[in-house]
C-alpha positions in Angstrom: -6.1 79.2 155.6 -9.0 77.6 153.7 -12.2 77.4 155.8 -14.2 75.5 153.1 -17.1 77.9 152.8 -18.1 76.2 149.6 -18.7 72.9 151.4 -22.4 71.9 151.5 -23.2 70.5 154.9 -26.4 68.5 155.4 -28.1 70.2 158.3 -31.4 68.2 158.0 -32.4 66.1 161.0 -30.3 68.1 163.4 -33.4 69.9 164.8 -32.2 73.3 163.4 -35.0 75.7 162.9 -33.7 76.8 159.5 -33.8 73.4 157.8 -36.2 71.3 160.0 -39.1 73.8 160.5 -40.4 73.1 157.0 -40.9 70.5 154.3 -37.9 68.4 153.6 -37.4 69.6 150.0 -37.6 73.3 150.9 -34.5 75.5 150.3 -34.5 77.9 153.3 -32.9 81.3 152.8 -34.9 83.2 155.4 -33.7 83.1 159.0 -30.4 84.8 159.9 -28.4 81.6 160.4 -25.3 80.7 158.4 -24.8 77.4 156.6 -21.1 77.3 157.5 -19.2 75.4 160.1 -18.0 77.4 163.1 -14.5 78.7 163.3 -12.1 75.8 164.1 -10.9 77.7 167.3 -14.5 77.6 168.6 -15.0 73.9 167.8 -11.7 73.1 169.5 -12.6 75.0 172.6 -16.0 73.2 172.8 -14.4 69.8 172.3 -11.9 70.5 175.1 -14.8 71.5 177.4 -16.8 68.4 176.5 -13.7 66.2 177.2 -13.8 67.4 180.9 -17.1 65.5 181.2 -18.7 67.5 184.0 -21.2 70.3 183.1 -22.5 71.7 186.4 -23.7 75.2 187.2 -21.2 77.7 185.8 -20.3 81.2 186.9 -19.3 83.7 184.3 -15.5 84.1 184.6 -13.4 87.3 184.3 -12.0 86.1 180.9 -15.6 86.3 179.5 -15.7 90.1 180.2 -12.1 90.6 179.2 -12.7 88.9 175.8 -15.6 91.2 175.0 -13.8 94.3 176.0 -10.7 93.4 174.0 -12.8 92.6 171.0 -14.6 95.9 171.0 -11.3 97.7 171.5 -9.5 95.9 168.7 -12.4 95.8 166.2 -14.2 99.0 166.8 -11.7 101.2 168.7 -14.1 101.5 171.7 -12.8 101.4 175.3 -15.5 99.2 176.8 -15.1 98.8 180.6 -15.5 95.3 182.0 -17.9 96.4 184.7 -20.3 97.9 182.1 -21.1 94.4 180.8 -24.0 92.1 181.8 -24.1 88.6 180.3 -27.4 87.5 178.8 -28.8 84.5 177.0 -29.1 86.4 173.7 -30.1 89.7 172.2 -33.8 89.0 172.2 -33.9 88.4 176.0 -31.7 91.5 176.4 -34.1 93.7 174.5 -37.1 92.5 176.5 -35.2 92.9 179.9 -34.1 96.4 179.0 -37.5 97.5 177.9 -39.1 96.1 181.1 -36.4 97.7 183.3 -36.3 101.2 181.8 -39.9 101.8 180.7 -43.4 101.2 182.1 -46.5 99.5 180.6 -48.2 101.8 178.2 -45.1 103.8 177.4 -44.2 104.5 173.8 -41.2 103.1 172.0 -39.7 104.5 168.8 -38.7 102.1 166.0 -37.5 102.7 162.4 -39.3 100.3 159.9 -38.5 98.4 157.9 -36.7 96.9 160.9 -35.9 93.7 162.7 -39.2 92.0 163.4 -38.4 91.3 167.0 -38.4 95.0 167.8 -42.2 94.9 167.2 -42.5 91.6 169.1 -40.5 92.7 172.1 -42.5 96.0 172.5 -45.8 94.1 172.2 -44.8 91.4 174.7 -43.9 94.2 177.2 -47.2 96.0 176.6 -45.6 99.1 175.2 -46.9 101.2 172.3 -45.0 101.3 169.1 -44.3 104.6 167.4 -42.9 104.3 163.8 -40.3 106.6 162.4 -40.2 105.1 158.9 -36.9 105.2 157.1 -37.0 107.0 153.7 -35.9 105.1 150.6 -34.3 107.5 148.1 -33.6 105.4 145.0 -31.4 102.6 146.4 -30.5 104.2 149.7 -32.3 104.4 153.1 -32.1 107.6 155.2 -33.5 108.6 158.5 -36.3 111.1 158.5 -34.9 113.4 161.2 -37.8 115.9 161.1 -40.2 113.1 161.9 -37.9 111.6 164.5 -37.7 114.9 166.3 -41.4 115.4 166.3 -42.1 111.9 167.7 -39.3 112.0 170.2 -40.8 115.2 171.6 -43.9 113.3 172.8 -43.4 112.9 176.6 -44.9 109.4 176.4 -42.0 108.3 174.2 -39.4 106.8 176.7 -37.1 104.6 174.5 -35.9 104.3 171.0 -34.9 100.9 169.5 -32.0 101.5 167.2 -30.7 98.8 164.7 -27.0 99.7 164.3 -26.1 98.4 161.7 -29.6 98.2 160.3 -31.4 94.9 159.5 -32.9 94.5 156.9 -31.9 97.7 155.1 -28.2 96.8 155.4 -27.2 100.4 156.3 -24.2 101.3 158.4 -25.2 104.5 160.1 -22.6 107.3 159.9 -21.1 109.3 162.7 -23.2 112.3 161.7 -26.4 110.3 161.6 -25.8 108.6 165.0 -24.9 111.9 166.6 -28.1 113.5 165.3 -30.1 110.6 166.8 -28.2 111.0 170.1 -28.8 114.8 170.2 -32.6 114.4 169.6 -33.0 111.6 172.1 -30.9 113.2 174.9 -32.8 116.5 174.3 -36.1 114.8 174.9 -34.8 112.3 177.6 -35.4 109.3 175.4 -33.3 106.2 176.2 -31.5 104.6 173.2 -31.4 100.8 173.1 -28.9 100.0 170.3 -28.9 96.5 168.8 -25.4 96.1 167.5 -25.4 92.3 166.8 -24.3 92.8 163.2 -21.5 95.2 164.0 -18.7 92.8 163.0 -20.2 92.1 159.6 -19.5 95.5 158.1 -17.9 95.8 154.6 -15.3 98.2 153.3 -15.2 101.2 153.1 -17.8 101.4 155.8 -17.0 101.4 159.5 -19.2 100.5 162.5 -19.5 103.2 165.1 -20.6 102.0 168.5 -23.4 104.2 169.7 -21.9 104.4 173.2 -18.7 105.8 171.8 -20.3 109.2 170.9 -19.5 111.0 174.2 -20.4 110.8 177.8 -23.9 112.3 177.5 -25.0 109.8 174.8 -23.3 106.9 176.5 -25.1 107.5 179.8 -28.4 107.7 177.9 -27.9 104.4 176.1 -27.8 100.6 176.4 -26.1 98.4 173.8 -27.0 94.8 173.2 -24.8 92.4 171.1 -23.6 88.8 170.7 -21.1 86.7 168.7 -24.0 84.6 167.5 -24.5 86.4 164.1 -20.8 86.9 163.5 -19.7 83.3 164.3 -23.0 81.4 163.8 -23.6 80.5 167.5 -27.3 81.2 167.9 -28.0 77.7 169.3 -25.6 78.3 172.2 -27.6 81.2 173.5 -24.9 83.7 174.4 -25.0 87.5 174.4 -24.3 90.5 176.5 -25.4 94.1 177.0 -23.4 97.1 178.2 -24.1 100.5 179.5 -22.0 103.3 181.1 -25.1 104.1 183.3 -24.9 102.2 186.6 -28.5 102.9 187.4 -29.6 101.3 184.0 -27.4 98.3 184.7 -28.8 97.9 188.2 -32.4 98.0 187.0 -31.7 95.6 184.1 -29.9 93.2 186.3 -33.0 93.2 188.7 -35.2 92.1 185.7 -32.7 89.5 184.6 -32.6 88.1 188.1 -36.4 88.0 188.4 -36.6 86.2 185.1 -33.9 83.6 186.2 -32.0 84.3 182.9 -28.6 85.0 184.3 -26.6 81.7 184.1 -24.8 81.0 180.8 -23.9 77.5 179.9 -20.3 76.5 180.0 -20.4 76.0 176.3 -21.7 79.5 175.7 -18.8 80.9 177.7 -16.1 78.9 175.9 -17.5 79.7 172.5 -17.6 83.4 173.1 -14.1 83.5 174.5 -12.7 81.4 171.7 -14.5 83.5 169.0 -13.4 86.8 170.4 -9.8 85.8 171.2 -9.0 83.4 168.2 -11.7 83.9 165.6 -10.6 87.0 163.7 -8.8 85.3 160.8 -11.9 83.1 160.2 -14.1 86.2 160.3 -12.1 88.1 157.7 -12.2 85.0 155.4 -16.0 84.8 155.9 -16.5 88.5 155.0 -14.5 88.0 151.8 -16.7 85.0 150.9 -19.9 87.0 151.6 -18.6 89.9 149.5 -18.2 87.5 146.6 -21.7 86.0 147.2 -23.1 89.5 147.1 -21.3 90.2 143.8 -22.8 87.0 142.4 -26.3 88.0 143.5 -26.0 91.5 142.2 -24.7 90.3 138.8 -27.5 87.7 138.6 -30.2 90.2 139.3 -28.7 92.7 136.8 -28.7 90.0 134.1 -31.8 87.9 134.8 -34.0 90.1 137.1 -33.3 93.7 136.1 -36.7 94.8 137.5 -35.4 94.0 141.0 -33.4 96.7 142.8 -30.8 95.3 145.1 -30.4 97.6 148.0 -26.7 98.2 148.5 -25.4 96.0 151.4 -23.1 97.8 153.7 -23.4 95.3 156.6 -25.0 91.9 157.5 -25.5 88.9 155.2 -29.1 89.7 154.7 -29.9 91.3 151.3 -32.9 93.5 150.9 -34.6 93.2 147.4 -37.0 95.8 146.1 -39.4 93.8 144.0 -42.2 96.3 143.9 -42.3 96.5 140.1 -42.9 92.7 140.0 -44.9 91.9 143.2 -48.3 93.2 144.1 -48.7 91.1 147.3 -45.6 90.0 149.1 -47.6 87.4 151.1 -49.1 85.9 148.0 -45.7 85.8 146.2 -43.8 84.2 149.1 -46.5 81.6 149.4 -46.2 80.9 145.6 -42.4 80.8 146.0 -42.6 78.2 148.7 -45.1 75.9 147.0 -44.1 76.3 143.4 -40.3 76.6 143.6 -39.7 75.3 147.2 -37.8 78.4 148.2 -38.3 80.1 151.6 -37.5 83.8 151.7 -38.7 86.4 154.3 -41.5 88.7 153.1 -40.7 92.4 153.6 -43.9 92.8 155.5 -42.3 91.0 158.5 -40.4 94.2 159.0 -43.3 96.6 158.9 -46.0 97.7 156.4 -43.4 99.7 154.5 -41.8 96.3 153.6 -44.6 95.5 151.1 -43.1 94.5 147.8 -39.7 93.6 149.3 -38.0 90.3 150.0 -35.0 89.5 152.4 -32.6 86.8 151.3 -29.8 85.2 153.4 -26.6 84.9 151.4 -24.5 83.2 154.2 -24.4 79.9 152.4 -22.2 78.0 150.0 -22.3 79.6 146.5 -24.0 76.6 145.0 -27.0 77.0 147.3 -27.1 80.7 146.5 -27.1 79.9 142.7 -29.9 77.4 143.2 -32.0 79.8 145.3 -31.6 82.7 142.8 -32.5 80.4 139.9 -35.7 79.4 141.8 -36.5 83.1 142.5 -36.1 84.0 138.8 -38.4 81.1 137.7 -41.1 82.1 140.1 -41.0 85.7 139.1 -41.2 84.8 135.4 -44.0 82.1 135.6 -47.6 82.4 136.5 -48.9 80.7 139.6 -49.9 77.1 139.2 -53.5 76.3 139.8 
């Protein structure tokens, strides 16, 4: 089936953050939000719910939990139990609720920069201290510094580790061996692992997503996983997500925080969208991934031909490409400002993801190829021309 991923859809004046949070003529390739229509099965399910005409308070039905469990079983070979699942309004609320439930003010939290900027934000909002276990870049590939991780996890004040699995923005899919080493270190030092697996469905061959909770009972009981169909199926505006844990005490404590924050009721549209996505969206997802692979190939070829000084970090997962521009950029903040004002292109500066992101850019390739071509042409012009005075 043709899902028309090449179709350009005018999203301006729809109040979307990506296109309406800036000047009208800016090309936004920053936030992790796709410029594709949702899968037809999702649209149909929402239209049917709208046709009912009544949108009162809605309980989360058993089919919501069943759809999630079946999806993880089919896509990732993981036997997720329905009663492990807690519905949430999204991954960001789930991160904050888990941090508040399982740690105390002043506790230390491990993160692995360059990493998703909301890891920093969530820890700060919860008054926790951030401890950085920076990833190592060897040529084009990021690796975990396990010696440093062991030393920092051994600090009794470190209570929790935020794991990005797969990793944003580095695009890494962690291997079974890497995840088991993380699990061994954290269980040894009684550090809880909070695994953000929102990009788990956007993994490219030959790589395979490994759910952190699938690595045995000891690791499973020491972990909480957060996820959502919002990245996979472009549903961020519907505010739907979930977390799961095999540990009943963790679930109880997290539920108490969610109850206290009054963030437990999903909208009827969120429920219908998730169920439709996970029960009928697989064909659309596979077509999407094929299109993203072709977009990545275009970007890689473009940089090789027109921007050979840029190193494209190999993308194993996500639709967010990490560009090493250190040979061409001295200040990422200055360059992204120049890019916005001179070429009207909005990319995320690498420094959003930690100080080790200096000299890097993140670009979203989940858009029609014509927009990607336009964006890359603007990037090349900006890198090759002096700043206008």
